[in-house]
C-alpha positions in Angstrom: 42.2 -32.1 -34.3 40.2 -28.8 -33.5 39.1 -27.2 -36.7 39.4 -23.5 -36.7 36.0 -21.5 -36.2 35.0 -18.0 -35.9 33.1 -16.5 -33.0 30.1 -15.0 -34.9 27.2 -13.0 -33.2 23.9 -13.8 -34.6 22.4 -12.4 -38.3 19.6 -12.9 -40.0 22.1 -14.3 -42.7 22.8 -16.9 -40.4 19.6 -19.4 -40.7 20.1 -21.7 -42.9 23.0 -23.0 -41.3 21.4 -22.4 -38.2 18.4 -24.6 -38.7 20.7 -27.2 -40.2 22.8 -27.5 -37.3 19.8 -27.8 -35.0 17.9 -30.3 -37.4 21.4 -32.7 -38.3 21.8 -32.7 -33.7 18.5 -32.8 -32.9 18.9 -36.2 -31.4 22.3 -36.0 -30.3 21.1 -32.8 -28.2 18.1 -34.8 -27.1 20.2 -36.8 -25.5 21.3 -34.5 -22.7 19.1 -31.7 -22.7 15.2 -31.4 -23.4 13.9 -31.2 -27.1 13.7 -27.8 -29.0 9.6 -29.6 -30.3 8.6 -30.3 -33.7 7.4 -26.5 -33.4 10.9 -25.0 -32.8 11.5 -26.1 -36.3 8.3 -25.7 -37.9 8.5 -21.9 -37.0 12.2 -21.6 -37.1 12.2 -18.0 -39.2 9.8 -16.6 -36.8 12.1 -17.6 -34.0 14.8 -16.6 -35.0 14.1 -12.9 -36.0 12.5 -12.8 -32.6 16.4 -14.0 -31.4 17.5 -10.9 -33.6 15.1 -8.7 -32.1 15.9 -9.5 -28.8 19.6 -9.6 -29.5 18.9 -5.5 -30.7 17.4 -4.7 -27.6 20.4 -6.3 -25.6 19.3 -8.6 -23.7 20.5 -11.3 -24.9 23.6 -12.0 -27.2 23.6 -14.9 -29.1 26.9 -16.7 -30.9 27.8 -19.4 -33.3 31.0 -21.1 -33.9 31.1 -21.3 -37.3 34.0 -22.7 -40.1 35.2 -21.0 -43.3 32.4 -22.5 -45.1 29.4 -20.8 -43.2 28.2 -24.5 -41.5 28.0 -23.9 -37.9 29.6 -26.1 -35.1 28.1 -24.9 -32.2 26.5 -22.1 -30.1 27.0 -20.0 -26.8 24.1 -17.7 -26.0 24.1 -14.8 -23.4 20.6 -14.7 -22.3 18.3 -12.8 -19.4 21.2 -10.1 -19.5 20.3 -7.4 -16.2 22.7 -5.8 -13.7 25.8 -6.4 -15.2 25.2 -10.5 -15.7 23.7 -12.8 -18.0 22.6 -16.5 -18.2 26.0 -18.6 -20.1 24.7 -21.6 -22.2 26.0 -23.6 -24.9 25.8 -26.5 -27.5 28.1 -28.1 -30.3 27.4 -30.5 -33.0 27.9 -34.2 -32.3 31.0 -34.4 -34.4 32.9 -31.4 -32.4 32.1 -33.2 -29.3 35.6 -34.0 -27.0 37.6 -31.1 -29.7 37.9 -28.9 -27.6 35.4 -26.6 -29.5 33.1 -26.2 -26.8 35.9 -25.2 -24.6 37.0 -22.5 -27.2 33.8 -21.1 -27.8 32.7 -20.5 -24.3 36.2 -18.9 -23.7 36.1 -16.7 -26.4 32.2 -15.4 -24.8 33.3 -15.1 -21.9 35.9 -12.9 -22.9 33.4 -10.6 -25.1 31.4 -10.8 -22.1 33.5 -8.6 -20.3 35.2 -6.7 -23.2 32.4 -6.0 -25.4 29.3 -6.6 -23.2 30.3 -4.9 -20.0 29.3 -7.9 -18.0 30.7 -8.5 -14.6 29.9 -12.0 -14.1 27.8 -15.4 -15.5 25.8 -18.0 -14.2 25.2 -21.4 -16.1 23.7 -24.8 -15.3 24.9 -28.3 -16.6 22.9 -31.6 -15.5 24.7 -33.9 -13.1 25.0 -36.5 -15.9 26.6 -34.2 -18.1 30.3 -34.5 -17.5 31.3 -32.9 -20.8 29.3 -29.1 -19.7 30.3 -29.8 -16.7 34.2 -29.6 -18.2 33.9 -27.3 -20.2 32.4 -24.6 -17.2 35.3 -25.6 -14.6 37.9 -25.1 -17.3 36.7 -21.6 -18.1 36.6 -20.2 -14.5 33.4 -21.4 -13.4 32.7 -22.5 -10.1 29.3 -24.7 -8.6 27.6 -22.6 -6.4 24.4 -25.1 -5.6 22.2 -27.7 -7.1 19.3 -27.0 -9.4 16.5 -28.6 -11.5 16.7 -28.8 -14.7 13.3 -30.2 -16.6 13.7 -32.7 -13.9 16.9 -33.5 -14.1 19.4 -33.1 -11.1 21.5 -30.3 -12.1 24.7 -28.0 -11.1 24.5 -24.2 -10.6 27.6 -22.2 -11.2 29.0 -18.7 -11.5 32.3 -17.0 -12.9 33.4 -13.7 -12.1 34.4 -11.4 -15.1 35.8 -8.9 -13.1 39.2 -11.2 -12.0 
């Protein structure tokens, strides 16, 4: 059963819950995406502030999937916003895997991307061996357009037109 989660824009008050999410899932994430490294955790407060500044400047839109207790279950981010487009990235907690959390979160952020942020297209990438992420993108209307290298691993490139 999928938990009931809200999608919230990143804010200063999310820092502790977001850090807990990243720490709890570090090993799980490292199995499919490059590890953030020890410096990320050691300087988390500074990094969190930098993300908020980027969001305020409009070059990124960061979102958390949170439950009623404020616990973070996932992230869906839009980065490198320019010319009506952005790069979408997402990650969900191990406890959320296979429960529709990523698909629902990506769907809701795609809706916001067009209606609230005025974007007309999104780009995304997923490792060839990351079937879960590729399925989330497919379920949300992304189509494969090419191949990429992701930290030395073969990956696929996707796009989604938000004007349809």
